[in-house]
DSSP file (Angstrom, degrees, kcal/mol; ACC not computed):
  #  RESIDUE AA STRUCTURE BP1 BP2  ACC     N-H-->O    O-->H-N    N-H-->O    O-->H-N    TCO  KAPPA ALPHA  PHI   PSI    X-CA   Y-CA   Z-CA
    1    1 A M              0   0    0      0, 0.0     2,-0.3     0, 0.0     0, 0.0   0.000 360.0 360.0 360.0 128.7  255.9  147.1  -37.3
    2    2 A S        -     0   0    0      1,-0.0     2,-0.5     0, 0.0     0, 0.0  -0.624 360.0-127.4 -91.0 150.5  252.5  147.6  -38.9
    3    3 A R        -     0   0    0     -2,-0.3     2,-0.1     1,-0.0    -1,-0.0  -0.835  24.1-129.2 -97.4 126.9  249.9  149.8  -37.3
    4    4 A S        -     0   0    0     -2,-0.5     2,-0.3     1,-0.1    -1,-0.0  -0.420  18.9-127.5 -75.2 150.7  246.5  148.3  -36.7
    5    5 A T        -     0   0    0     -2,-0.1     2,-0.3     1,-0.1    -1,-0.1  -0.695  28.5-100.3 -96.2 151.6  243.4  150.0  -38.0
    6    6 A F        -     0   0    0     -2,-0.3     2,-0.5     1,-0.0    -1,-0.1  -0.516  33.1-157.6 -71.7 130.1  240.4  150.7  -35.7
    7    7 A Q        -     0   0    0     -2,-0.3    -1,-0.0    -3,-0.0    -3,-0.0  -0.945  23.5-116.2-109.2 129.3  237.6  148.3  -36.1
    8    8 A E        -     0   0    0     -2,-0.5     3,-0.1     1,-0.1     6,-0.0  -0.396  34.1-125.1 -61.3 131.3  234.2  149.5  -35.1
    9    9 A P        -     0   0    0      0, 0.0     5,-0.1     0, 0.0    -1,-0.1  -0.210  41.2 -71.1 -71.9 169.6  232.9  147.4  -32.1
   10   10 A P    >>  -     0   0    0      0, 0.0     4,-1.6     0, 0.0     3,-1.0  -0.247  49.9-109.2 -57.2 151.4  229.5  145.6  -32.2
   11   11 A A  H 3> S+     0   0    0      1,-0.3     4,-1.9     2,-0.2     5,-0.1   0.855 118.0  56.5 -53.5 -40.8  226.5  147.9  -32.0
   12   12 A I  H 3> S+     0   0    0      1,-0.2     4,-2.3     2,-0.2    -1,-0.3   0.849 103.4  54.7 -64.3 -32.3  225.7  146.8  -28.5
   13   13 A V  H <> S+     0   0    0     -3,-1.0     4,-2.7     2,-0.2    -1,-0.2   0.898 106.2  52.0 -66.7 -39.4  229.2  147.8  -27.3
   14   14 A N  H  X S+     0   0    0     -4,-1.6     4,-2.2     2,-0.2    -2,-0.2   0.901 109.2  50.2 -61.8 -39.7  228.6  151.2  -28.7
   15   15 A V  H  X S+     0   0    0     -4,-1.9     4,-2.2     2,-0.2    -2,-0.2   0.930 111.5  48.2 -62.6 -45.4  225.3  151.4  -26.8
   16   16 A I  H  X S+     0   0    0     -4,-2.3     4,-2.7     1,-0.2    -2,-0.2   0.916 111.5  49.6 -62.5 -44.1  227.1  150.4  -23.6
   17   17 A L  H  X S+     0   0    0     -4,-2.7     4,-2.9     1,-0.2    -1,-0.2   0.871 108.9  52.6 -64.6 -36.5  229.9  152.9  -24.1
   18   18 A K  H  X S+     0   0    0     -4,-2.2     4,-2.4    37,-0.2    -1,-0.2   0.913 111.1  47.1 -64.4 -41.4  227.3  155.7  -24.7
   19   19 A Q  H  X S+     0   0    0     -4,-2.2     4,-2.6     2,-0.2    -2,-0.2   0.931 113.4  48.4 -63.3 -45.5  225.6  154.8  -21.4
   20   20 A L  H  X S+     0   0    0     -4,-2.7     4,-2.4     1,-0.2    -2,-0.2   0.926 112.3  48.7 -61.0 -45.7  228.9  154.7  -19.6
   21   21 A G  H  X S+     0   0    0     -4,-2.9     4,-2.4     2,-0.2    -1,-0.2   0.907 111.5  49.0 -60.9 -43.3  230.0  158.0  -21.1
   22   22 A E  H  X S+     0   0    0     -4,-2.4     4,-2.5     2,-0.2    -1,-0.2   0.908 111.0  50.3 -63.8 -41.6  226.7  159.6  -20.1
   23   23 A N  H  X S+     0   0    0     -4,-2.6     4,-2.5     1,-0.2    -2,-0.2   0.892 110.5  49.8 -64.1 -38.9  226.9  158.2  -16.6
   24   24 A L  H  X S+     0   0    0     -4,-2.4     4,-2.6     2,-0.2    -2,-0.2   0.906 110.2  50.8 -65.0 -41.0  230.5  159.6  -16.3
   25   25 A R  H  X S+     0   0    0     -4,-2.4     4,-2.5     2,-0.2    -2,-0.2   0.931 111.6  47.2 -61.7 -45.5  229.3  163.0  -17.5
   26   26 A I  H  X S+     0   0    0     -4,-2.5     4,-2.7     2,-0.2    -2,-0.2   0.923 112.5  49.3 -62.5 -44.8  226.5  163.1  -15.0
   27   27 A A  H  X S+     0   0    0     -4,-2.5     4,-1.4     2,-0.2    -1,-0.2   0.912 111.9  49.1 -62.2 -42.5  228.8  162.0  -12.2
   28   28 A R  H  <>S+     0   0    0     -4,-2.6     5,-2.3     1,-0.2     3,-0.3   0.936 114.1  45.2 -61.2 -46.6  231.4  164.7  -13.1
   29   29 A R  H ><5S+     0   0    0     -4,-2.5     3,-1.6     1,-0.2    -2,-0.2   0.872 108.0  56.2 -68.6 -37.2  228.7  167.4  -13.3
   30   30 A R  H 3<5S+     0   0    0     -4,-2.7    -1,-0.2     1,-0.3    -2,-0.2   0.821 107.3  50.9 -62.8 -29.5  227.1  166.3  -10.0
   31   31 A R  T 3<5S-     0   0    0     -4,-1.4    -1,-0.3    -3,-0.3    -2,-0.2   0.401 116.0-120.1 -87.2   2.1  230.5  166.8   -8.4
   32   32 A K  T < 5 +     0   0    0     -3,-1.6     2,-0.5     1,-0.2    -3,-0.2   0.782  59.9 152.3  64.4  29.6  230.7  170.3  -10.0
   33   33 A D      < -     0   0    0     -5,-2.3    -1,-0.2    -6,-0.2    -2,-0.1  -0.813  36.7-141.7 -89.6 124.7  233.9  169.4  -11.9
   34   34 A G     >  -     0   0    0     -2,-0.5     4,-2.6    -3,-0.1     5,-0.3  -0.340  27.1-104.2 -74.8 166.3  234.2  171.4  -15.1
   35   35 A L  H  > S+     0   0    0      1,-0.2     4,-2.7     2,-0.2     5,-0.2   0.917 119.8  49.2 -58.0 -45.5  235.6  169.8  -18.3
   36   36 A R  H  > S+     0   0    0      2,-0.2     4,-2.1     1,-0.2    -1,-0.2   0.924 113.2  45.7 -63.9 -45.3  239.0  171.5  -17.9
   37   37 A V  H  > S+     0   0    0      2,-0.2     4,-2.2     1,-0.2    -1,-0.2   0.925 115.3  46.9 -64.0 -44.9  239.5  170.5  -14.3
   38   38 A F  H  X S+     0   0    0     -4,-2.6     4,-2.5     1,-0.2     5,-0.2   0.905 110.0  53.1 -65.5 -40.8  238.3  167.0  -14.8
   39   39 A A  H  X>S+     0   0    0     -4,-2.7     5,-2.4    -5,-0.3     4,-2.0   0.905 109.4  49.6 -60.3 -41.5  240.6  166.6  -17.9
   40   40 A E  H  <5S+     0   0    0     -4,-2.1    -1,-0.2     2,-0.2    -2,-0.2   0.910 110.7  49.7 -63.2 -42.0  243.5  167.8  -15.8
   41   41 A R  H  <5S+     0   0    0     -4,-2.2    -2,-0.2     1,-0.2    -1,-0.2   0.886 114.7  43.5 -65.2 -38.5  242.7  165.3  -13.1
   42   42 A V  H  <5S-     0   0    0     -4,-2.5    -1,-0.2    -5,-0.1    -2,-0.2   0.771 112.4-122.3 -76.7 -26.4  242.4  162.4  -15.6
   43   43 A G  T  <5S+     0   0    0     -4,-2.0     2,-0.2     1,-0.3    -3,-0.2   0.772  74.5  99.5  88.9  29.8  245.6  163.6  -17.4
   44   44 A V  S   <S-     0   0    0     -5,-2.4    -1,-0.3    -6,-0.2    -2,-0.1  -0.774  75.4 -83.3-134.8 179.4  244.0  164.1  -20.8
   45   45 A S     >  -     0   0    0     -2,-0.2     4,-1.8     1,-0.1     3,-0.2  -0.416  37.0-111.7 -83.6 161.9  242.7  166.9  -23.0
   46   46 A V  H  > S+     0   0    0      1,-0.2     4,-2.5     2,-0.2     5,-0.2   0.911 118.3  56.4 -58.5 -44.2  239.2  168.4  -22.8
   47   47 A P  H  > S+     0   0    0      0, 0.0     4,-2.3     0, 0.0    -1,-0.2   0.865 105.2  52.6 -58.4 -33.3  238.4  166.9  -26.3
   48   48 A T  H  > S+     0   0    0     -3,-0.2     4,-2.7     2,-0.2    -2,-0.2   0.909 108.5  49.3 -67.9 -40.2  239.3  163.5  -25.0
   49   49 A I  H  X S+     0   0    0     -4,-1.8     4,-2.8     2,-0.2     5,-0.2   0.915 110.5  51.2 -63.4 -41.5  236.9  163.9  -22.0
   50   50 A R  H  X S+     0   0    0     -4,-2.5     4,-1.1     2,-0.2    -2,-0.2   0.920 111.2  47.7 -60.4 -43.0  234.2  165.0  -24.4
   51   51 A K  H  <>S+     0   0    0     -4,-2.3     5,-2.7     2,-0.2     4,-0.4   0.917 111.9  49.9 -64.1 -43.2  234.8  161.9  -26.6
   52   52 A M  H ><5S+     0   0    0     -4,-2.7     3,-1.6     1,-0.2    -2,-0.2   0.934 109.9  50.1 -60.1 -46.5  234.7  159.7  -23.5
   53   53 A E  H 3<5S+     0   0    0     -4,-2.8    -1,-0.2     1,-0.3    -2,-0.2   0.723 108.7  53.3 -67.2 -20.4  231.5  161.2  -22.3
   54   54 A A  T 3<5S-     0   0    0     -4,-1.1    -1,-0.3    -3,-0.3    -2,-0.2   0.495 119.0-113.0 -88.3  -5.4  230.1  160.7  -25.8
   55   55 A G  T < 5 +     0   0    0     -3,-1.6   -37,-0.2    -4,-0.4    -3,-0.2   0.763  47.3 179.3  81.2  25.9  231.0  157.0  -25.6
   56   56 A D    > < -     0   0    0     -5,-2.7     3,-1.5     1,-0.2    -1,-0.2  -0.467  22.9-149.4 -64.0 120.8  233.7  157.1  -28.3
   57   57 A P  T 3  S+     0   0    0      0, 0.0    -1,-0.2     0, 0.0     4,-0.1   0.603  90.9  69.1 -71.0  -9.6  235.2  153.6  -28.5
   58   58 A R  T 3  S+     0   0    0     -7,-0.1     2,-0.3     2,-0.1    -6,-0.1   0.613  74.7 100.2 -83.1 -11.2  238.5  155.0  -29.6
   59   59 A V  S <  S-     0   0    0     -3,-1.5     5,-0.0    -8,-0.1   -10,-0.0  -0.585  85.5-106.9 -73.1 134.7  239.1  156.5  -26.2
   60   60 A S    >>  -     0   0    0     -2,-0.3     4,-1.8     1,-0.1     3,-0.6  -0.198  12.9-122.2 -67.4 152.9  241.5  154.1  -24.3
   61   61 A M  H 3> S+     0   0    0      1,-0.2     4,-3.2     2,-0.2     5,-0.2   0.835 112.8  63.4 -58.0 -33.6  240.3  151.9  -21.5
   62   62 A A  H 3> S+     0   0    0      2,-0.2     4,-2.5     1,-0.2    -1,-0.2   0.869 101.6  49.3 -62.5 -36.5  242.9  153.7  -19.3
   63   63 A V  H <> S+     0   0    0     -3,-0.6     4,-2.4     2,-0.2    -1,-0.2   0.946 113.6  45.3 -67.9 -48.0  241.1  157.0  -19.7
   64   64 A Y  H  X S+     0   0    0     -4,-1.8     4,-2.5     1,-0.2    -2,-0.2   0.942 115.3  48.2 -58.1 -47.2  237.7  155.4  -18.8
   65   65 A A  H  X S+     0   0    0     -4,-3.2     4,-2.5     1,-0.2    -2,-0.2   0.886 111.2  49.8 -63.8 -40.2  239.3  153.6  -15.8
   66   66 A T  H  X S+     0   0    0     -4,-2.5     4,-2.8    -5,-0.2    -1,-0.2   0.919 111.2  49.1 -64.8 -43.1  241.1  156.7  -14.6
   67   67 A A  H  X S+     0   0    0     -4,-2.4     4,-1.7     2,-0.2    -2,-0.2   0.920 112.1  48.6 -61.8 -43.2  237.8  158.7  -14.7
   68   68 A I  H  <>S+     0   0    0     -4,-2.5     5,-2.5    -5,-0.2     6,-0.4   0.907 112.4  49.0 -63.2 -41.8  236.0  156.0  -12.9
   69   69 A W  H ><5S+     0   0    0     -4,-2.5     3,-2.0     4,-0.3     5,-0.4   0.920 108.6  52.5 -63.5 -44.9  238.7  155.8  -10.2
   70   70 A I  H 3<5S+     0   0    0     -4,-2.8    -1,-0.2     1,-0.3    -2,-0.2   0.847 105.5  55.9 -60.3 -33.5  238.7  159.6   -9.8
   71   71 A L  T 3<5S-     0   0    0     -4,-1.7    -1,-0.3    -5,-0.2    -2,-0.2   0.404 122.9-108.1 -81.3   4.4  235.0  159.4   -9.2
   72   72 A G  T < 5S+     0   0    0     -3,-2.0    -3,-0.2    -5,-0.1    -2,-0.1   0.680  96.0 100.9  83.6  17.8  235.6  157.0   -6.4
   73   73 A R    > < +     0   0    0     -5,-2.5     3,-1.8    -6,-0.2     4,-0.4   0.233  38.5 111.1-118.4  13.5  234.3  153.9   -8.2
   74   74 A G  G >   +     0   0    0     -6,-0.4     3,-1.3    -5,-0.4    -5,-0.2   0.779  66.8  69.1 -61.0 -29.3  237.6  152.2   -9.2
   75   75 A Q  G 3  S+     0   0    0      1,-0.3     4,-0.4     2,-0.1    -1,-0.3   0.705  93.3  60.8 -63.7 -17.5  237.2  149.3   -6.8
   76   76 A M  G X> S+     0   0    0     -3,-1.8     4,-0.7     1,-0.2     3,-0.5   0.730  84.5  78.9 -80.8 -22.4  234.3  148.1   -9.0
   77   77 A L  G X4 S+     0   0    0     -3,-1.3     3,-1.5    -4,-0.4     4,-0.4   0.907  90.1  49.1 -58.9 -49.2  236.4  147.6  -12.1
   78   78 A P  G >4 S+     0   0    0      0, 0.0     3,-0.8     0, 0.0    -1,-0.2   0.816 103.5  63.6 -62.1 -26.9  238.0  144.3  -11.3
   79   79 A R  G X4 S+     0   0    0     -3,-0.5     3,-1.3    -4,-0.4    -2,-0.2   0.721  83.0  78.5 -68.4 -20.2  234.6  142.8  -10.3
   80   80 A I  G << S+     0   0    0     -3,-1.5    -1,-0.2    -4,-0.7    -3,-0.1   0.887 112.3  19.8 -57.3 -39.8  233.4  143.2  -13.9
   81   81 A V  G <  S+     0   0    0     -3,-0.8    -1,-0.3    -4,-0.4    -2,-0.2  -0.078  85.3 156.3-121.5  33.1  235.2  140.1  -14.9
   82   82 A D    X   -     0   0    0     -3,-1.3     3,-2.1     1,-0.2     4,-0.1  -0.444  41.8-140.4 -61.7 122.3  235.8  138.4  -11.6
   83   83 A P  G >  S+     0   0    0      0, 0.0     3,-1.4     0, 0.0    -1,-0.2   0.774  97.8  69.0 -58.1 -26.2  236.2  134.7  -12.2
   84   84 A A  G 3  S+     0   0    0      1,-0.3    -2,-0.1     6,-0.0    -3,-0.0   0.733 106.3  39.2 -65.1 -20.5  234.1  133.9   -9.2
   85   85 A F  G <  S+     0   0    0     -3,-2.1     2,-1.4    -6,-0.1    -1,-0.3   0.181  80.2 118.9-115.0  16.0  231.1  135.2  -10.9
   86   86 A D    <>  +     0   0    0     -3,-1.4     4,-2.1     1,-0.2     5,-0.2  -0.665  36.2 178.1 -85.7  89.4  231.8  133.9  -14.4
   87   87 A E  H  > S+     0   0    0     -2,-1.4     4,-2.3     1,-0.2    -1,-0.2   0.821  75.7  55.1 -65.4 -33.4  228.7  131.7  -14.8
   88   88 A V  H  > S+     0   0    0      2,-0.2     4,-2.1     1,-0.2    -1,-0.2   0.946 110.1  45.0 -65.6 -48.0  229.6  130.6  -18.4
   89   89 A A  H  > S+     0   0    0      1,-0.2     4,-2.6     2,-0.2    -2,-0.2   0.891 112.0  53.2 -63.5 -38.8  233.0  129.3  -17.4
   90   90 A L  H  X S+     0   0    0     -4,-2.1     4,-2.7     2,-0.2    -1,-0.2   0.922 108.5  49.4 -61.6 -44.5  231.5  127.6  -14.3
   91   91 A A  H  X S+     0   0    0     -4,-2.3     4,-2.2     2,-0.2    -1,-0.2   0.894 111.1  49.9 -62.0 -40.5  229.0  125.8  -16.5
   92   92 A I  H  X S+     0   0    0     -4,-2.1     4,-1.6     2,-0.2    -2,-0.2   0.935 112.3  47.2 -63.2 -46.2  231.8  124.7  -18.9
   93   93 A E  H  X S+     0   0    0     -4,-2.6     4,-1.1     1,-0.2    -2,-0.2   0.913 112.3  49.2 -62.8 -43.2  233.9  123.4  -16.0
   94   94 A L  H  X S+     0   0    0     -4,-2.7     4,-0.6     1,-0.2     3,-0.4   0.877 107.5  56.0 -64.3 -36.7  231.0  121.5  -14.5
   95   95 A G  H >< S+     0   0    0     -4,-2.2     3,-0.7     1,-0.2    -1,-0.2   0.853 104.6  52.9 -63.0 -35.4  230.2  120.0  -17.9
   96   96 A R  H 3< S+     0   0    0     -4,-1.6    -1,-0.2     1,-0.2    -2,-0.2   0.775 103.4  58.1 -70.6 -26.3  233.7  118.6  -18.1
   97   97 A L  H 3<        0   0    0     -4,-1.1    -1,-0.2    -3,-0.4    -2,-0.2   0.636 360.0 360.0 -80.4 -13.5  233.3  117.0  -14.7
   98   98 A K    <<        0   0    0     -3,-0.7    -1,-0.2    -4,-0.6    -2,-0.1   0.479 360.0 360.0 -79.3 360.0  230.3  114.9  -15.7
């Protein structure tokens, strides 16, 4: 089995991850959670939380999702790609019906 190498995401994805990380850092701090306590709650190391808060794209989606859930916003995650709001797919489907 070969191990895949990390490919840097598009620049805009890095911008989005940096925003997400910064928002997570602010939410953690507003709740008065220190890095060590938050890392324990998420189930990762302090360096991983630091990387997440910096928007590091190598941090797994599971870490981001767990942090979001711990902050009480997990219910929002499935809505990000909810098919009911996928305007591109809807336009494609409507185009096929014509």
